[in-house]
C-alpha positions, 0 to 999 in steps of 0.5 A: 882121451882118458883124463877127460873121460875119467873126469866126466865120469867123476862129475856125473857120479857127483852131479848132485853137488851144486858146483856141477852143472849139466846142460844142453843147447842146440846151436846150428842144428847140432846138440851141444852138451855143457858140463861145468864145474865151478871152483868156489872160494872161501866166502868173504863173510864167514860169520853170515854163513856160520849163523845160517848153519849151512853153506850154499854155493851162493854164499861162496865166491866163484873164482873160476870154472872148468867147462867141458863142451861136447861140440857135435857140430865140430866133432870135438870136446873142448875143455876150457879153464883158467878163466877161459884163457886156456883150452884143450880141444880133443877130437875123439869121435868114440868119446864124443859118442859115448858122452852124447848118449850119457848126457842125453839120457841124464838131461832127458830123464824127468824132463816133464817135471823139470819143465813144470818146475821151471814154469812154476818157479818163473810164475811164482817169482813174479811180484804181481801174482795174477798170471800165477793165479790164472795158470793155477786156475787153468790147471784146476778148471780147464777151459772146456769145463763149466763151473 
């Protein structure tokens, strides 16, 4: 379906926009890709955002989203909108294969740094920093090295 293909291309060209999220999940042994566009609404407290000098997605209320799921188990693309009340199912194997390749390449690029960043953020966000310190020391002084 041309409209979904063009919309996905548009979202991929603008993937750095914080309203767009791209992810992959394994379900029942199949890869499923999720492309979400979060529809932001005007912030409730404009003065707070103006005083910060910038606006982030967190400063805005999310009122809805358009979700596109590449479902490889059922060989379809599902477009959900209107707070999940409406959806469109497209069964187009050529389109599914095209976007499987594009999204897999996008998600796989720089995966090592993404994993490292997620682990680091999780450990550093903890109130008690003991595990974070231990993990940092383990990277500096591996177990097989003596001091």
